[in-house]
C-alpha positions as CSV (number, residue, x, y, z in Angstrom):
1,M,-66.7,29.5,-37.0
2,H,-65.4,27.2,-34.3
3,I,-64.2,24.7,-36.9
4,R,-62.1,27.4,-38.6
5,I,-60.6,28.5,-35.3
6,F,-59.8,24.8,-34.4
7,I,-58.1,24.2,-37.9
8,G,-56.1,27.4,-37.5
9,I,-54.7,26.4,-34.1
10,A,-53.8,22.9,-35.3
11,L,-51.9,24.3,-38.3
12,F,-50.0,26.8,-36.0
13,L,-49.0,24.0,-33.7
14,L,-47.8,21.7,-36.6
15,L,-45.7,24.6,-38.1
16,S,-44.2,25.4,-34.7
17,A,-43.2,21.7,-34.0
18,G,-41.6,21.5,-37.4
19,N,-39.6,24.7,-36.9
20,E,-38.5,23.4,-33.4
21,A,-37.3,20.1,-34.8
22,K,-35.4,21.9,-37.5
23,N,-33.8,24.2,-35.0
24,R,-32.8,21.2,-32.8
25,K,-31.1,19.6,-35.8
26,D,-29.2,22.7,-36.6
27,S,-28.4,23.4,-33.0
28,P,-24.7,23.7,-31.9
29,E,-25.3,20.8,-29.5
30,H,-25.2,18.5,-32.5
31,P,-22.2,19.7,-34.5
32,F,-21.6,16.3,-36.2
33,A,-25.2,15.7,-37.3
34,E,-26.0,15.7,-41.0
35,S,-29.3,15.8,-42.9
36,G,-31.0,12.4,-42.9
37,E,-28.9,11.0,-40.0
38,K,-30.3,10.1,-36.6
39,A,-29.8,12.6,-33.8
40,I,-26.6,12.5,-31.8
41,P,-27.2,12.1,-28.1
42,P,-25.6,14.7,-25.8
43,V,-22.2,13.8,-24.4
44,D,-23.6,13.6,-20.8
45,S,-26.2,11.2,-22.0
46,I,-23.6,9.0,-23.7
47,M,-21.4,9.0,-20.6
48,N,-24.3,8.3,-18.2
49,T,-25.2,5.3,-20.3
50,V,-21.6,4.0,-20.4
51,I,-21.2,4.5,-16.6
52,E,-24.5,2.7,-15.9
53,N,-23.6,-0.2,-18.2
54,A,-20.0,-0.4,-16.8
55,A,-21.2,-1.8,-13.4
56,R,-22.7,-4.8,-15.3
57,Y,-20.0,-5.2,-18.1
58,R,-17.1,-5.4,-15.7
59,K,-18.6,-8.5,-14.0
60,L,-19.7,-10.4,-17.1
61,L,-16.3,-11.9,-17.8
62,T,-15.5,-14.7,-15.4
63,S,-12.0,-15.5,-16.5
64,S,-9.7,-15.3,-19.6
65,E,-6.2,-16.6,-20.5
66,A,-4.0,-15.1,-23.2
67,E,-0.5,-15.2,-24.6
68,V,0.8,-11.7,-24.5
69,Y,3.6,-10.7,-26.8
70,I,5.5,-7.7,-25.6
71,K,8.1,-5.7,-27.4
72,G,9.9,-3.0,-25.4
73,R,12.7,-0.4,-25.8
74,T,14.4,1.6,-23.1
75,K,16.7,4.6,-23.7
76,I,18.6,6.6,-21.1
77,L,18.0,10.2,-22.3
78,K,19.9,11.9,-19.6
79,Q,22.0,10.7,-16.6
80,N,24.4,11.9,-13.9
81,K,26.2,10.4,-11.0
82,L,23.1,10.5,-8.8
83,L,21.6,7.7,-10.9
84,R,24.1,5.5,-9.2
85,F,22.4,6.0,-5.8
86,A,18.8,5.7,-7.1
87,H,19.2,3.6,-10.2
88,H,16.7,1.1,-8.8
89,L,14.0,3.7,-9.2
90,F,14.6,3.6,-13.0
91,P,14.1,0.1,-14.5
92,V,17.3,0.5,-16.6
93,N,20.7,-1.2,-17.1
94,Q,23.2,1.7,-16.9
95,R,25.7,-0.3,-18.9
96,V,23.2,-0.5,-21.9
97,P,21.9,3.0,-22.6
98,D,19.7,1.8,-25.5
99,M,18.2,-1.6,-25.5
100,V,15.4,-3.5,-27.3
101,F,13.8,-6.7,-25.9
102,E,10.9,-9.0,-26.5
103,M,8.9,-11.0,-23.9
104,L,6.2,-13.7,-24.0
105,C,3.8,-13.7,-21.1
106,L,1.0,-16.0,-20.1
107,S,-1.7,-13.6,-18.7
108,R,-4.7,-14.8,-16.7
109,F,-7.6,-12.7,-15.5
110,E,-10.3,-13.8,-13.0
111,A,-13.2,-11.7,-11.8
112,P,-13.7,-9.4,-10.1
113,N,-10.3,-7.8,-10.7
114,S,-7.5,-10.3,-10.3
115,F,-4.5,-10.8,-12.6
116,F,-1.7,-13.3,-12.9
117,H,1.2,-13.0,-15.3
118,D,3.9,-15.6,-15.9
119,F,6.8,-14.8,-18.3
120,K,7.6,-17.7,-20.6
121,A,10.4,-16.4,-22.8
122,L,12.8,-13.5,-23.1
123,N,15.1,-12.1,-25.8
124,G,16.8,-8.8,-26.5
125,S,19.9,-6.8,-27.4
126,S,20.3,-6.9,-23.6
127,V,18.1,-9.2,-21.6
128,P,15.8,-7.2,-19.3
129,N,16.3,-7.8,-15.6
130,R,13.5,-8.7,-13.1
131,Q,12.5,-5.1,-12.4
132,K,12.2,-4.4,-16.1
133,Q,10.1,-7.5,-16.6
134,Q,7.7,-6.3,-13.9
135,E,7.5,-2.7,-15.1
136,I,4.7,-3.2,-17.7
137,L,2.6,-5.6,-15.6
138,S,1.2,-2.7,-13.5
139,F,-0.4,-1.3,-16.7
140,L,-1.6,-4.7,-18.0
141,N,-3.7,-5.1,-14.8
142,L,-6.5,-2.9,-16.2
143,N,-10.2,-3.9,-16.2
144,I,-11.5,-1.2,-18.4
145,Y,-15.0,-1.2,-16.8
146,A,-13.7,-0.9,-13.3
147,S,-14.0,2.3,-11.3
148,T,-10.4,2.4,-10.4
149,A,-7.2,1.2,-12.1
150,F,-3.6,0.4,-11.3
151,N,-4.0,-1.2,-7.9
152,N,-6.9,1.1,-7.0
153,E,-4.7,4.2,-7.2
154,I,-6.3,6.1,-10.2
155,L,-9.9,7.0,-10.6
156,M,-11.3,6.1,-14.0
157,P,-13.6,8.3,-16.1
158,I,-16.4,5.7,-15.9
159,A,-16.6,5.6,-12.2
160,K,-20.0,6.5,-10.6
161,N,-18.8,9.9,-9.4
162,A,-16.8,10.6,-12.6
163,F,-18.8,13.8,-13.3
164,R,-17.5,15.3,-10.0
165,H,-13.9,15.0,-11.2
166,Y,-13.9,15.0,-15.0
167,D,-15.2,17.2,-17.8
168,F,-16.4,15.4,-21.0
169,H,-16.6,16.7,-24.6
170,L,-17.7,15.0,-27.8
171,T,-14.8,15.7,-30.2
172,G,-15.6,13.5,-33.1
173,I,-17.5,10.6,-34.6
174,D,-15.8,7.7,-36.4
175,E,-17.2,4.9,-38.5
176,S,-16.3,1.3,-37.7
177,S,-18.0,-1.6,-39.6
178,G,-20.9,0.6,-40.4
179,S,-21.5,1.7,-36.8
180,R,-20.8,5.0,-35.1
181,V,-17.9,5.3,-32.6
182,Y,-18.1,8.5,-30.5
183,R,-14.7,10.0,-29.6
184,I,-15.1,11.7,-26.2
185,S,-12.3,13.6,-24.4
186,F,-12.1,13.6,-20.6
187,L,-10.1,16.1,-18.6
188,P,-9.7,16.3,-14.8
189,K,-11.4,19.2,-13.1
190,H,-8.6,19.6,-10.7
191,I,-4.9,18.6,-10.6
192,S,-4.2,15.3,-8.9
193,Q,-2.1,12.2,-9.4
194,K,-5.3,10.2,-8.9
195,L,-6.8,11.6,-12.1
196,I,-6.0,11.1,-15.8
197,S,-6.8,12.7,-19.1
198,G,-7.4,11.3,-22.6
199,Y,-10.1,9.9,-25.0
200,L,-12.8,7.3,-24.8
201,Y,-14.1,5.7,-28.0
202,I,-17.7,4.6,-27.4
203,A,-19.5,2.2,-29.8
204,D,-23.0,3.4,-30.6
205,G,-25.9,1.1,-29.6
206,T,-23.9,-1.2,-27.4
207,W,-22.2,1.7,-25.5
208,T,-19.1,-0.4,-25.0
209,I,-15.5,1.0,-25.0
210,A,-13.8,0.3,-28.3
211,R,-10.5,2.1,-27.3
212,I,-9.1,4.2,-24.6
213,E,-6.2,6.6,-24.7
214,L,-5.1,8.0,-21.4
215,S,-2.2,9.9,-19.9
216,G,-1.2,10.6,-16.3
217,R,1.5,10.1,-13.7
218,Y,2.1,6.8,-11.9
219,Y,4.8,6.5,-9.2
220,F,7.8,8.3,-10.7
221,S,6.8,8.3,-14.3
222,D,4.6,10.2,-16.8
223,F,2.8,7.7,-18.9
224,I,0.7,7.5,-22.1
225,L,-1.3,4.3,-22.7
226,G,-3.5,3.3,-25.5
227,I,-5.6,0.1,-25.5
228,T,-7.8,-1.2,-28.3
229,Y,-10.6,-3.6,-27.3
230,G,-12.4,-6.2,-29.3
231,Q,-16.0,-5.7,-30.4
232,G,-18.8,-8.2,-30.6
233,F,-20.2,-10.3,-27.8
234,N,-17.2,-12.5,-27.3
235,R,-14.5,-9.8,-27.3
236,F,-16.1,-6.5,-26.3
237,N,-14.1,-6.0,-23.1
238,L,-10.9,-7.9,-23.9
239,P,-7.8,-5.9,-25.0
240,E,-6.4,-6.8,-28.4
241,T,-3.4,-4.4,-28.5
242,A,-1.8,-2.0,-26.1
243,D,0.9,0.7,-26.5
244,L,2.6,2.2,-23.5
245,S,5.1,5.1,-23.2
246,L,6.8,5.8,-19.9
247,T,9.1,8.7,-19.1
248,Y,11.0,8.9,-15.8
249,R,12.5,12.2,-14.7
250,M,14.2,12.5,-11.3
251,L,17.4,14.0,-9.8
252,G,18.5,15.3,-13.2
253,N,18.1,11.9,-14.9
254,A,15.6,11.0,-17.7
255,V,14.7,7.5,-18.9
256,S,12.2,6.6,-21.7
257,S,10.5,3.2,-22.1
258,T,8.0,2.2,-24.8
259,Y,6.1,-1.1,-25.0
260,H,3.8,-2.7,-27.6
261,S,1.6,-5.6,-26.6
262,K,-0.5,-8.1,-28.6
263,Y,-3.0,-10.5,-27.0
264,T,-3.8,-14.0,-28.3
265,Y,-6.6,-15.6,-26.3
266,T,-6.6,-19.3,-25.5
267,S,-9.6,-19.3,-23.1
268,I,-12.6,-17.0,-22.4
269,I,-15.3,-17.9,-19.9
270,W,-18.3,-15.6,-19.4
271,S,-20.6,-15.4,-16.4
272,R,-23.8,-17.5,-16.7
273,D,-25.7,-14.7,-15.0
274,R,-25.8,-12.1,-17.9
275,S,-26.9,-9.5,-15.4
276,G,-23.4,-9.4,-14.1
277,R,-24.6,-10.1,-10.6
278,Q,-21.8,-11.5,-8.4
279,P,-22.4,-14.0,-5.6
280,R,-23.1,-12.5,-2.2
281,R,-20.1,-11.8,-0.1
282,E,-21.1,-14.5,2.5
283,D,-21.6,-17.1,-0.3
284,A,-18.1,-16.6,-1.8
285,S,-15.2,-18.9,-0.9
286,L,-12.6,-17.3,1.4
287,N,-9.8,-19.0,-0.4
288,L,-8.6,-16.7,-3.2
289,S,-5.5,-18.8,-4.2
290,R,-6.6,-19.1,-7.8
291,Y,-6.4,-15.3,-8.1
292,Y,-2.7,-15.1,-7.2
293,G,0.5,-16.6,-8.4
294,H,4.2,-15.9,-8.9
295,S,6.2,-15.8,-12.1
296,P,9.3,-18.0,-11.8
297,A,12.5,-16.4,-10.6
298,T,14.3,-17.2,-13.9
299,V,12.8,-16.9,-17.4
300,P,14.1,-18.9,-20.4
301,I,16.1,-16.9,-22.9
302,I,15.1,-17.9,-26.4
303,L,17.4,-16.8,-29.2
304,D,15.6,-18.4,-32.1
305,S,14.8,-15.5,-34.5
306,L,12.1,-17.6,-36.3
307,Y,10.3,-18.1,-33.0
308,W,10.1,-14.4,-32.3
309,K,9.1,-13.6,-35.9
310,R,6.0,-15.9,-35.4
311,M,5.2,-14.1,-32.2
312,R,5.3,-10.5,-33.6
313,D,2.3,-8.8,-35.0
314,L,4.4,-5.9,-36.2
315,P,7.9,-6.2,-37.8
316,L,10.9,-4.8,-36.1
317,K,11.8,-1.2,-36.9
318,R,15.2,-0.4,-38.5
319,E,16.7,0.9,-35.3
320,E,15.5,-2.1,-33.4
321,K,17.1,-4.4,-36.0
322,T,20.3,-2.5,-35.7
323,L,20.4,-3.0,-31.9
324,Y,19.9,-6.7,-32.4
325,I,22.7,-6.9,-34.9
326,Q,25.1,-5.0,-32.7
327,A,24.4,-7.6,-29.9
328,T,24.8,-10.6,-32.2
329,D,28.6,-10.8,-31.6
330,K,28.2,-10.4,-27.9
331,R,27.3,-13.0,-25.4
332,L,23.8,-12.3,-24.0
333,R,23.9,-11.8,-20.2
334,V,21.2,-12.8,-17.7
335,P,19.8,-10.2,-15.3
336,D,22.1,-8.8,-12.7
337,S,20.2,-10.5,-9.9
338,V,21.2,-13.9,-11.1
339,S,24.4,-13.1,-13.1
340,S,27.7,-14.8,-12.4
341,E,29.4,-11.6,-13.7
342,S,30.2,-9.1,-11.0
343,P,28.6,-5.6,-11.6
344,K,30.8,-2.5,-11.4
345,A,32.3,-1.8,-8.1
346,Y,30.6,1.6,-7.7
347,L,27.1,0.1,-8.4
348,R,27.7,-2.6,-5.7
349,F,28.9,0.1,-3.3
350,T,25.9,2.4,-3.8
351,E,23.5,-0.4,-3.6
352,L,25.1,-1.4,-0.3
353,I,24.7,2.0,1.3
354,T,21.3,3.2,-0.1
355,N,19.2,0.3,-1.3
356,P,17.8,-2.9,0.1
357,I,19.9,-5.8,-0.9
358,S,18.4,-9.3,-1.5
359,A,20.0,-12.6,-2.2
360,D,18.5,-16.0,-2.7
361,Y,20.8,-19.1,-2.7
362,K,19.9,-22.7,-2.2
363,N,16.6,-22.0,-0.3
364,T,18.2,-19.3,1.9
365,Y,16.9,-15.8,1.5
366,I,18.8,-12.8,2.8
367,R,17.7,-9.2,2.8
368,Y,19.6,-6.2,4.1
369,Y,18.1,-2.7,4.1
370,G,21.2,-0.6,3.5
371,V,23.4,1.6,5.7
372,L,22.0,4.9,4.4
373,N,18.6,3.7,3.3
374,P,16.3,6.7,3.7
375,S,13.4,4.4,4.7
376,Q,15.3,3.6,7.9
377,L,15.3,7.3,8.9
378,G,12.4,9.1,10.5
379,Y,11.7,12.3,12.4
380,S,9.2,13.3,15.1
381,R,9.0,16.0,17.7
382,S,9.2,13.6,20.6
383,N,11.9,11.3,19.2
384,G,14.0,13.7,17.1
385,I,15.8,11.7,14.4
386,S,15.4,8.0,14.5
387,Y,17.6,5.5,12.6
388,R,17.7,1.8,12.5
389,Q,19.3,-1.1,10.7
390,R,17.5,-4.4,9.8
391,L,18.6,-7.8,8.5
392,R,16.4,-10.7,7.5
393,I,17.6,-14.3,6.9
394,Q,15.2,-17.1,6.0
395,K,16.0,-20.8,5.4
396,R,13.3,-22.7,3.6
397,Y,12.8,-26.5,3.7
398,D,11.1,-28.9,1.3
399,N,8.0,-29.2,3.4
400,E,7.7,-25.4,3.3
401,T,8.6,-24.9,7.0
402,Q,11.2,-22.3,7.5
403,L,13.6,-20.8,10.0
404,R,13.9,-17.0,10.3
405,F,16.5,-14.7,11.9
406,M,15.6,-11.0,12.2
407,P,18.0,-8.7,14.1
408,E,17.5,-5.0,14.4
409,L,19.4,-2.1,15.8
410,G,18.2,1.5,16.2
411,F,19.0,4.8,17.7
412,V,16.7,7.7,18.9
413,S,18.6,11.0,18.9
414,R,16.5,13.1,21.3
415,R,16.7,10.6,24.1
416,K,20.1,9.2,23.1
417,E,18.8,5.7,23.5
418,L,20.1,2.7,21.6
419,F,17.6,-0.1,20.9
420,F,18.3,-3.7,19.9
421,K,16.2,-6.7,19.0
422,A,17.2,-10.2,18.0
423,E,14.3,-12.5,16.9
424,G,14.4,-16.1,15.7
425,A,11.4,-17.9,14.4
426,W,10.5,-21.5,13.4
427,D,7.4,-21.6,11.1
428,Y,6.4,-25.2,11.8
429,R,2.9,-25.3,10.4
430,P,2.7,-22.8,7.4
431,E,-0.9,-23.8,6.5
432,K,-2.0,-22.8,10.0
433,L,0.5,-19.9,10.4
434,G,2.0,-21.9,13.2
435,S,5.1,-20.1,14.4
436,L,7.4,-20.5,17.5
437,R,9.5,-17.3,18.1
438,L,12.2,-16.4,20.6
439,L,12.8,-12.7,21.0
440,A,15.4,-10.8,23.1
441,G,15.9,-7.0,23.2
442,N,15.4,-3.8,25.2
443,G,12.4,-1.5,25.4
444,N,11.6,2.0,26.3
445,Q,13.0,3.3,29.5
446,S,10.3,4.0,32.1
447,Y,9.6,4.2,35.8
448,S,6.9,2.4,37.8
449,F,3.5,3.9,38.6
450,S,3.2,1.7,41.6
451,M,6.7,2.6,42.7
452,M,5.8,6.3,42.7
453,R,2.8,5.5,44.9
454,K,5.0,3.6,47.4
455,I,7.5,6.5,47.5
456,N,4.7,9.0,48.2
457,E,3.5,6.8,51.0
458,Q,7.0,6.6,52.6
459,L,7.5,10.4,52.2
460,A,4.1,11.3,53.6
461,D,5.6,12.7,56.9
462,S,8.8,14.0,55.3
463,S,9.7,17.4,53.8
464,F,10.7,15.6,50.6
465,N,8.2,14.7,47.9
466,A,8.5,12.5,44.8
467,E,9.4,15.5,42.5
468,D,12.3,16.4,44.7
469,L,14.0,13.0,44.0
470,N,14.3,13.8,40.2
471,L,13.9,10.1,39.6
472,Q,15.8,8.5,36.7
473,Y,14.2,6.1,34.3
474,F,14.8,2.3,34.5
475,R,16.3,0.4,31.6
476,H,14.2,-2.5,30.3
477,Y,15.5,-5.8,29.0
478,Y,13.3,-8.7,28.0
479,V,13.3,-12.3,26.6
480,T,10.0,-13.6,25.2
481,L,9.1,-17.1,23.9
482,T,5.9,-17.0,21.8
483,N,3.8,-19.5,20.0
484,Q,1.2,-18.4,17.5
485,I,-1.3,-20.6,15.5
486,D,-4.6,-20.4,13.7
487,L,-7.3,-22.5,15.5
488,F,-9.6,-21.8,12.6
489,N,-9.7,-19.3,9.7
490,G,-9.4,-15.8,11.0
491,F,-9.0,-16.9,14.7
492,Q,-5.4,-16.8,15.9
493,L,-4.3,-18.0,19.3
494,T,-1.1,-16.5,20.9
495,T,0.6,-17.7,24.0
496,N,3.9,-16.4,25.4
497,A,6.2,-16.4,28.4
498,T,8.3,-13.2,29.1
499,Y,11.1,-12.5,31.5
500,N,11.6,-8.8,32.2
501,L,14.6,-7.1,33.9
502,R,14.5,-3.5,34.8
503,N,17.4,-1.7,36.5
504,P,17.9,2.1,37.2
505,V,19.8,4.2,34.8
506,T,21.5,5.9,37.8
507,R,21.6,4.5,41.3
508,R,21.1,7.1,44.0
509,F,22.9,6.8,47.4
510,D,23.5,10.4,48.3
511,I,20.0,11.4,49.5
512,E,19.0,11.1,53.2
513,I,15.5,9.8,52.6
514,G,15.4,6.5,54.4
515,D,16.4,3.0,53.6
516,E,13.1,1.9,52.2
517,V,12.9,4.7,49.6
518,R,16.6,4.2,48.7
519,E,15.9,0.5,48.2
520,I,12.9,1.3,46.0
521,I,14.8,3.6,43.6
522,N,18.0,1.6,43.5
523,S,16.7,-2.0,43.2
524,D,16.6,-4.2,40.1
525,Y,13.1,-5.4,39.3
526,H,12.5,-8.9,37.9
527,D,9.2,-10.4,36.7
528,F,8.0,-13.4,34.8
529,T,4.7,-13.2,32.9
530,A,2.6,-15.6,31.0
531,T,0.2,-14.3,28.4
532,V,-2.8,-15.8,26.5
533,G,-4.4,-13.8,23.7
534,F,-6.4,-14.1,20.5
535,S,-7.3,-12.1,17.5
536,W,-10.4,-12.8,15.4
537,T,-11.2,-11.4,12.0
538,P,-14.5,-12.6,10.6
539,R,-14.5,-13.8,7.0
540,Y,-10.8,-13.3,6.5
541,Y,-9.9,-13.9,2.8
542,Y,-6.7,-15.7,2.2
543,R,-4.6,-17.4,-0.4
544,M,-2.3,-20.5,-0.2
545,D,1.1,-20.3,-1.7
546,G,1.8,-24.0,-1.7
547,R,1.3,-24.9,2.0
548,R,1.9,-21.4,3.2
549,K,-1.2,-19.4,4.2
550,Q,-1.3,-15.7,3.6
551,Y,-4.2,-13.5,4.8
552,I,-5.3,-10.8,2.3
553,F,-8.3,-8.8,3.5
554,S,-11.6,-8.8,5.3
555,Y,-14.7,-6.5,5.2
556,Y,-15.0,-6.9,9.0
557,P,-13.0,-5.5,12.0
558,T,-10.3,-7.4,13.8
559,F,-11.1,-8.1,17.5
560,S,-8.2,-8.8,19.9
561,F,-8.0,-9.7,23.6
562,E,-5.0,-10.4,25.8
563,F,-4.6,-11.5,29.4
564,A,-1.2,-11.5,31.2
565,K,-0.3,-12.9,34.6
566,A,2.9,-12.4,36.5
567,F,4.2,-15.3,38.7
568,P,6.4,-14.5,41.7
569,G,8.9,-16.8,43.2
570,I,10.5,-18.1,40.0
571,G,14.2,-17.2,40.5
572,H,14.4,-13.5,41.4
573,N,11.0,-12.7,40.1
574,E,8.9,-10.6,42.4
575,G,6.1,-9.4,40.1
576,D,2.6,-10.4,41.1
577,Y,-0.1,-8.7,39.0
578,G,-2.4,-9.2,36.1
579,R,-3.0,-7.2,32.9
580,I,-6.0,-7.2,30.5
581,E,-6.2,-5.5,27.1
582,T,-8.7,-5.5,24.3
583,D,-8.6,-3.9,20.9
584,V,-10.7,-3.4,17.8
585,Q,-9.4,-2.0,14.5
586,Q,-10.5,-1.8,10.9
587,S,-9.8,-0.1,7.6
588,V,-13.1,0.8,5.9
589,S,-13.6,1.9,2.3
590,L,-15.9,4.9,2.1
591,G,-16.1,5.0,-1.6
592,L,-13.7,5.5,-4.5
593,L,-10.2,6.3,-3.2
594,Q,-11.5,7.2,0.3
595,R,-10.8,5.2,3.4
596,L,-11.3,5.4,7.2
597,N,-9.0,3.6,9.5
598,Y,-9.9,3.3,13.2
599,H,-8.3,1.7,16.2
600,V,-9.9,1.5,19.6
601,S,-8.4,-0.2,22.6
602,A,-8.5,-0.3,26.4
603,G,-6.4,-1.9,29.2
604,M,-6.0,-2.2,32.9
605,Y,-3.9,-3.9,35.6
606,T,-5.5,-6.2,38.1
607,S,-4.5,-8.1,41.2
608,K,-1.8,-5.6,41.9
609,K,0.1,-7.4,44.8
610,S,3.6,-6.1,44.0
611,S,5.5,-3.3,42.3
612,Y,5.0,-3.3,38.6
613,F,6.0,-1.3,35.5
614,T,3.1,-0.3,33.3
615,D,3.8,-2.0,30.0
616,F,0.7,-2.1,27.8
617,R,0.8,-3.7,24.3
618,Y,-1.5,-1.3,22.4
619,F,-0.8,1.9,24.4
620,T,3.0,2.4,24.0
621,R,5.6,4.6,22.4
622,R,6.7,3.9,18.8
623,N,10.4,4.7,18.2
624,F,10.8,4.0,14.5
625,P,8.6,4.6,11.4
626,D,7.2,1.4,10.0
627,T,4.1,1.7,7.7
628,W,2.5,5.1,7.4
629,D,-1.1,4.0,7.7
630,D,-0.6,2.0,10.9
631,Q,2.1,3.8,12.9
632,I,1.4,7.4,12.3
633,G,-2.3,6.9,12.1
634,G,-2.6,4.7,15.2
635,V,-0.5,6.2,18.0
636,F,-0.1,9.4,19.9
637,N,2.7,11.4,18.3
638,L,3.1,14.3,20.7
639,L,2.3,12.7,24.1
640,G,5.2,12.9,26.6
641,R,6.5,9.5,27.4
642,E,5.9,9.8,31.1
643,W,2.2,9.6,30.5
644,F,2.5,6.2,28.9
645,Y,3.6,4.8,32.3
646,A,1.7,7.1,34.7
647,S,-1.6,5.1,35.0
648,D,-2.6,1.5,35.3
649,Q,-5.7,2.0,33.1
650,Y,-6.4,3.6,29.7
651,V,-8.9,3.9,26.9
652,Q,-7.8,5.3,23.5
653,A,-9.3,5.8,20.1
654,H,-7.6,6.7,16.8
655,F,-9.2,7.7,13.5
656,M,-7.6,8.5,10.2
657,Y,-9.5,9.6,7.1
658,Q,-7.7,9.4,3.8
659,S,-8.7,10.9,0.4
660,P,-6.9,12.5,-2.5
661,F,-9.2,15.5,-2.3
662,I,-9.4,17.3,1.0
663,L,-7.7,20.7,1.3
664,L,-5.0,21.1,-1.3
665,Q,-7.6,21.5,-4.1
666,L,-8.9,24.6,-2.2
667,F,-5.6,26.4,-1.4
668,E,-2.8,25.0,-3.5
669,K,-3.9,23.3,-6.7
670,K,-0.4,23.0,-8.2
671,A,1.0,21.1,-5.2
672,S,-1.8,18.6,-5.5
673,R,-0.1,17.2,-8.6
674,Y,2.7,15.8,-6.4
675,V,0.5,14.6,-3.5
676,F,-1.0,11.1,-3.7
677,A,-3.1,11.2,-0.6
678,E,-4.3,13.6,2.1
679,R,-5.1,12.5,5.6
680,L,-7.0,13.8,8.6
681,Y,-6.2,12.5,12.1
682,F,-8.1,12.4,15.4
683,S,-6.9,10.7,18.6
684,Q,-8.4,10.7,22.0
685,L,-7.0,9.3,25.3
686,W,-8.4,8.8,28.8
687,T,-6.3,7.7,31.8
688,P,-6.8,8.4,35.6
689,A,-3.7,10.6,35.5
690,L,-4.6,12.4,32.2
691,P,-8.5,12.4,32.0
692,S,-8.7,14.0,28.5
693,Y,-5.9,14.2,25.9
694,T,-6.6,14.9,22.2
695,E,-4.5,15.0,19.1
696,I,-5.6,16.3,15.7
697,G,-3.5,16.3,12.6
698,Y,-3.3,16.7,8.9
699,G,-0.9,14.9,6.6
700,I,0.1,14.5,2.9
701,G,1.9,11.7,1.2
702,N,3.2,10.3,-2.0
703,H,5.7,7.6,-3.1
704,L,8.7,9.6,-1.9
705,F,7.7,10.6,1.6
706,N,4.9,11.2,4.1
707,I,4.6,14.1,6.5
708,A,2.0,15.2,9.0
709,L,1.5,18.1,11.4
710,F,-0.1,17.3,14.8
711,A,-1.4,19.5,17.6
712,G,-2.0,18.2,21.2
713,F,-4.7,19.4,23.7
714,S,-5.3,18.5,27.3
715,K,-8.9,19.2,28.3
716,L,-9.2,21.3,25.1
717,N,-6.3,23.5,26.3
718,Y,-3.5,23.7,23.7
719,Q,-0.3,21.8,24.8
720,S,2.1,21.4,21.8
721,I,2.5,21.1,18.1
722,G,4.9,18.9,16.1
723,V,5.8,17.3,12.8
724,K,6.3,13.6,11.9
725,F,8.2,12.6,8.8
726,A,9.0,9.3,7.2
727,F,10.5,8.2,3.8
728,E,8.6,5.8,1.6
729,L,11.0,5.8,-1.3
730,F,13.4,2.9,-0.5
731,Q,11.0,0.5,1.4
């Protein structure tokens, strides 16, 4: 009896298991499965495997070199007069509305994610200028297994947190050399310039990417890019061909560019450690010179048709041949930047008023930023509209030393103040960043904290008080001689000597307040200070461009310290005081496309034996927009200027958190398509005169402009609200 029951239960379980297996095979989760074939893994399982392997695959390749043949075509689809003012945004020659060109580039990759491109030959119906040559390079700098692409500005669908931002679907299965290739679509879950859409082609078994097709928006263009990768151990993450389509639309203009690229590898070096493990950060060399390089300013133009025929992997199309034939009877011209032929007068005029102008002649480099260049304009609640003009002149010598001259002129509308600065520099030891600079200019108008104290002492027994005087600010003029040099890598020593002159905006002789007070408010103030300071950034990575050293980045904060001492008795100098300041700042990556910048500093005046004007280095007013991350994220934007000079001590802290996904995704999804980054700000100040001042803010930005809204609070009591705006377009 028991045996029959046992056999019955066993038969029931076997039949149930068979039916379950059949149901799994016929399940909608496996739409491409056929009878007799192995089961198809779920798309999430495929992508999890690809993402897990990507961290190892992207580090297996140590370096590679390839000759890259590039064929391009650019057509002006639509244009108007506004293109004259912003034609530098569109890599196009207005005089040639339809052009075809070919380029040969030596491309070198070195892990972890460094690329160098050197153009070796050019040809075309119209030879592409420098900007057109560089256009495609941004898209060639793509390590397919990296979490981000295009200068860390786009999140890839194989990043660790890809499932938070992308939806994946298995849309087909192809056969390649007897193996399956899964075609997986990826779509962003929310609208953002940081996300892309397209298809991944995943090789079964190895779980490598055989091809990627993606589309998105980059700077001012919509792009479609397709790259095919080699398979097999020696080619599995190396691109073989790439096709790119770019469409620019702005100000009623439209320009289309297409590129086809073919790679021929001359060197491939794989990591000896097949696990893909990279050396520890502390063990790596700080000199990253081999990862960087510059393509020559001029590229040879090769007209030999047989040469280009050998380079091509695809023959020219009929339209492309026609464009070449039409250009045969014309003399090919070199790029505008080095052409001896003068461009049209209106182009030269519009460049002069709106665009930065650069010229390089016999080792002398000149850059002028344009009369109506939007990047020289800014707005803030405290300054109103600010506008400045800048000129840069550099003279280079054979030993790579150089002389620089950098004048600036600016105007702040709300205060109706004109600022000027003239700086000359001699870079005498480029490998040590040794530089001797002479600077003359004027600074923010202010009045003296110690002067106010003396006036209050003099008026102690009077019916007047300091507020009744309605004191005017003092103009500030200065001349500074500075020497700066690296003592060792990451440690920079700075010494300077500064002469300051301050004189009252308006002299007051009509108030009966006593001779001593009248002398205080009407006198000119002179002081001479000597300063010694250093900044130290541990493990500061750098590169050498010839003898010239250029710092790149560090994973550690920068520590700074400065001590200044005023010396009386030198000429008319009366200042006798000391000043100490210290500062810590860093930009910390918090993950993919997220960053936290912080800046903490403190300062105080010591040995106060004379009248002095508070003039801190890190706690000061900023009159003109410079770089968004530093200036708007590291200063007080609403604080009245009187508070910068009202105390001889301060402690401040600034924090800025940046991410492409903060608030817009919750409230305005369509607008997020045009926003490249969102930022949250928090700033806190302590001084004896203002024990607690707080600013909070929220900002958005893209490649056109950046704007932020700030609110100020004193001891948590609301004080003011204001906007700060800066252009990024014409930097």
